[in-house]
N, C-alpha and C positions, 0 to 999 in steps of 0.2 A: 260384539264381536269382535278383534283384535284386527289393527291395520296392519299391512303386510310392511315389515321391512325392506326401502329401496331397493336393497342387495339380495333380496330373498327370489325365488322363483316364483310365480305367480300361479305355476300349476305344478302339482309333485304328482306321478302315480307311483308307487313302489310295489312290485310282485302283487298286480291286482291279477284277480281271477274272475272269472264269471262265466258260468255255463247254464244251460237250459234243457229242461226235459222235454221232449219229442217221444209221444209216446212210451214205447219202454227205454228209448236210448237215451242218454245224459249227450247232449251236446257242447264240449267245451269252445268258447266263442274269442275269451281271453286266457291266455296262459300265465300267468308272470310277468305282466305286461309292465314296461318301466317305461317312463317319461317325465322329463323337465323342462318346461316352458318359461324362458324368463320373463321379466317386465317388460313390456313394448314392445316385444317380438311378434313376428305375424309368421304362424307356422300351417302348412297347409299338410293335410293327411288326407291319403290316397289308398284308394284300394278297391279290387274287384267287388258286387254285389256280394254280400253274405259274409264280406271278412271280420266282422265286429266293429264297422266305423260307426254306424248309428248307435250302437250298445256304449263305446266309449265314450260318446257324448251323451248320451244320458245318465252315466254314472259321474263323467264330470262337473255336470249338472244338477246333480243331486237326485234325478226323476228316477234312477235306479239305484240298487245298493251291490255293491262286491259281495262275492261268495268268501274271498279273502283277503290282504292285501288295504294295501293305507292309501288315499286320495285327500292330497290339500289342496285347495284351492284360497288366495290371496292368504295365506297363514291358516285357515282353517280347517280340522280334521274331518272331513265331511262323513269319514266311515261310524265316527263317534255322535253324529246329532241324531237327534228322532227325526220322523218323516216331518212333521209340521216343520223344526228349526231348519231341514235342509229345503224344506218349501219358503222360509222366510227369507233364508238365504242366496237362494235362487234370486228371489224378486227386489231383494237391494241391491246384490253385488255381481249379479251378470246379467249379459245382455245378449240376446237372440235375432238373429236375422236368418229367416228359413228361405229355401225357394218360392212358395206360392205366396208370402207378403204375409198372411192371417192378421189382414187388417178387418175388424168389425164393420160392417157395412152401415148398421143404424147412428154409426158415430160418424161427425165431421173429423179430417185432417186435424184440427187442434184435438181434438178429445181424445182421437188414436194414441197421439203423441202424448198426450197427457196420463194416458192411462196407468202405465208403472208407478207415474209419482199417488196417483190418487190412493192405488191399493196399498201404497205406504201410510194416507192420511192424509188430511186435508193439503189442498194444494195451495201455495202461496203464490201472493203477486210476484216476489221473485223465480219463482218456476214458471209461469206463465211468461215470464220473459225468456227463459233460457228456451223454452220450447220455441218462441217464435223467432228467436235467436237463430236455433237450430231448422225451421224451415226454410229461413233467408240462407242460410248456408246448403241448403241442397238445393237455393234454386227453388223453393218453393214458399217465399213470401207472402205472395199472394191469395194464396189458395187452400187458406186456414178455414175457411168455412167451407169448402167443398166437400162432397162427399166422396168415399173410395170410386164406388163405380164409374167416377167421371172423371177419374185419372186415368192414364197409359198404364201397363204394365212396371214399364221403366220409373215411371212418376209413383206408383203404388211403393215399388221396392225403394226410393230412395226417402220416402216416409218409413218404411220398415229401420232402414238404416237408423235414422234420425229415431226413431222410437228405442232403438238397443242403448242408444247412449244417451239418453235425456235423462238417468238416474244418475250418471257418472259409475258403470258398472267397472272393477277392474280385469273382467276380462271377458271378451265378446266370441261367443260360439256362432258360428256361419255354417250352414248346411247346403251345400249349393246356390250359394247366394247369385249365382249368373246364370242357373241352369234352366229358367224358365224364359228368359231375352234371348235378345238377338246379340250378335257379335258386338257391333257398337254400341248399342245398350250396356250391355255388361262390362263393356270396356268403363264406360263411364261410373258405372257401380264400384267399380275397383278402385277409379281413380278418387271417387268419396269416401269409401273404405281407406283409403290409404292416406287421404288425407285430414279428414277426421281424428282418426284412431291415433297416428302417428302426433297430430299435434296435440292431442290428451295423454301420450303416454299407455295408450289402452293396450292392453295384449289381445292378439289374434290367435282363434285356433278354427280353422277353415277346415270344413270336409268338403271333398272337390273330385268330381273326373275330370275336369276342364286341365288341360297341360297349360293353357296361357294363364289361368287363374294362379296355379300353381307356380309358375316360372317367376310370378311376379312376391311370392314370399320370402321370406330369409331363410326358411326353412323348409327342406321337405322330408316328409315322413310317409310310412307305408306300412300296412299292416298286414302280415303275412302270419300264417300260420298260429293266431292269437298273440304276437307279439308287436310289437313297435319296431322298426328299423329306419336307421336313418338313409336318404337316398343323397349320393353326391353331386352336386347339380351340375357338374360338367357331362358326369352319365348322364344327366336325367335328358338334359337338354342335347345330347349328342345322339340320342337312339328315339327319341321325339315323346318321349313321356314311359309310363309304366304299362308293364304286359296285363291285361284286362281293362286297360284303363278305355274309356269312352269318349268320343271328341264330341 
């Protein structure tokens, strides 16, 4: 698959439409949605429940397929790929950080971290060195052999952040990455994301209901009536967030 040129957007959506059938009704979730995200940019995506945020993430990751329109991630047109090709692309070039960590309880911390690399093939000694280096950077270098249930929620999320980066993705998708954490721990996770992703030039698209999370992004967007709209930072900070947000 092609490598993205440094000057090209990491993510492009052009006239993307997605609808779902609910009984006899067809509900349009995205309607000719447009979006462009630059390399290294941190973007927050907000909107009330049911506005289409999860649908958009599923489309960007290749889990779902649009009814119409074009989606490019890291220079690759996802709409032209087969389901198997999208799965391989997602495995190799996209990282994920979820609200509920999704660590495998029967694997140690290090084994969880190495899992994205094992899915790509044999793990090399350099891969293990990188994984251990990431563990050290997230402050858990001494917990490589621990089981996930022996870690706090904040520690598990730190492992999830490291796992999202271990295979050097061009794009990280975060879905409420601090939603299951207290305010202080959530702030530490945001510091960690900022430190690790900006150092590597990785792009972040973050779905959130948190005003604090959105305020730390480079750009703030909202989904409304199936389309992506820019939110001026000054307006967002002045009114204390968007209508329909949860604190």
